[in-house]
N, C-alpha and C positions, 0 to 999 in steps of 0.2 A: 144481040144480046151480050152482055159483058162476061168476062172469065168467071164473076163471082156467080152469075146465075148458073153457068155450067158445072160449077164444082158441086158435088154432092155434100150433102149435110152429114159431117162425121161428128162423131161423139167419144167421148171417154169416161171411163168409170175411175174414180179416184176414192181410195179408202185410206185414211191416215190415222194410225193409232201409236200411243208411246207405251211400250213396255218395260217393265222392271228387270230386264235382262241384258247382258251385255250383247253387242253386235255380233261376236263370234258364235254365240249361242242361237240367236236368230237366224243368221247365215247358214248354221249347220242344219237347223229345221227347215230351211228353203232349199238346201242342196243335198240333203240324203234321201235317196229314192224311197227308202222304207218309211222315212218321217213324211215325205210328201205324199204317200199314200194314205197317210193318217189323217191330214189335214185337208186334202183335195181329193186327188184319185191317184192309183199306183201308175207311175210312170213305165213305160216300157223303154229301155235303153238309154234313159237318162244319166248323163255325167255333166257336171258344171265345166264344160270345156266349149269354147267358142267354135260353131260350126256343127257341133254334135246335134244330131237328129234323134228325135224320140217321139213317142205317142202316148196319149191318152185314150182310154175307151170309156165312152159314155153310152145312153140309152140312143138306139138307132131311131131314125125318123123318116119314113118314106123311102126315098131313093138314097139316103145317107145311112152307112153303115155304123155311124157313131164313133169313127175313130178321128181324134184331133191331132193332127200333124204339128209338130213343132221342132223349132230349130233353135239353139242357143245362140244369140246374136252378140250378146256382152257379157263379160264375167269380171268383177272387179271385187275380189275376195273382201267380205265383211261391209260392203258399200252398195254394189248393184248387181242385180242379175237380170238380164232381158232375154225374152224368147218370142219367137213368133208363134203365133196360135191360129191354125187354119183348119176349117171343118165344112161340113154341109155340103150340099149337092144343088145344082142349078135347078134341078127339077121340084124342088122343095120351097115352099112359102113358109113363113112363120118359122116355128122351131125345125132346125135342120136347114135352113136357107144357107147359102154360101157366106162363110166368114173368114176374113182376112184381117187378123188383128195382130197387136203386140202387147204382151204383157211384160211390165217393168216392175221390179221391187227394188226400192231405194231404202238404204238404211244409213240412219246419221245418230250420233250420240245425242243424247237427250238427258242431261243431268246425270243420274247413276244408271241410266236405262238406254233404250234405242227408240228411235221414232222410225217406224216402218209404214213407209208410203208405198201403196199399190197403185199402178197406173195401168189400166187396160184400155188401150187406144185403138181407133179405126173402124169403130162402128158405124156403117153406112146406114143411115136413116133415109127413107121409112124401111128399106129391104131387111135390116139387122134388128128392126125394133123390138121383137120378141126375145132375141138374145140379150139384147142391151138392157130391157127391163128385168129379165130373170137373172141375169148374170150380176146385175147392179145390187140386187138384194143378196146373191149368193156370195158375192165377194165380201160383203160385209161379216158374214158368218164365218167364211174361210180365214180372214185375217185374224178374228177373235180365236179361232181354232188354232191359228199358228201361235199366237202368245200363250194360250193355254198349254199346249204341247211343249213350248220351248220351257216353261215353268219347271217342267219334269226333266229337262235336260241339263238344267244349271249343275 
């Protein structure tokens, strides 16, 4: 067997949008816990500091309590925010199966606004197929929510 055959199939979700808001406005929406709670879920313990651990709470499934464990991996104000996104339980298949992924928000100037590119990487298929499919649709809505919320922050 070749190394390629032994590698699991990993996928990433990519969502790209341009908003008529300054990068600083989008950044504030991405890195303020109260605002995060309005476009995604309320984080517990979040601060935009590398190494900071925090959690989100979602719907439990089977042996998984619904806690998403995160750690801030990279912070470049008004440019990039990256954090680990881990959850699930080995006893589950489908929704609630183990997930060890990374979420990255990349901001760049686009005319008078900001291009926001979200990359959620590390979905191992077929194990994470359910999460990949559901989150792929969910992130599209979340990114639009970020833009709408940022509009109220200008």
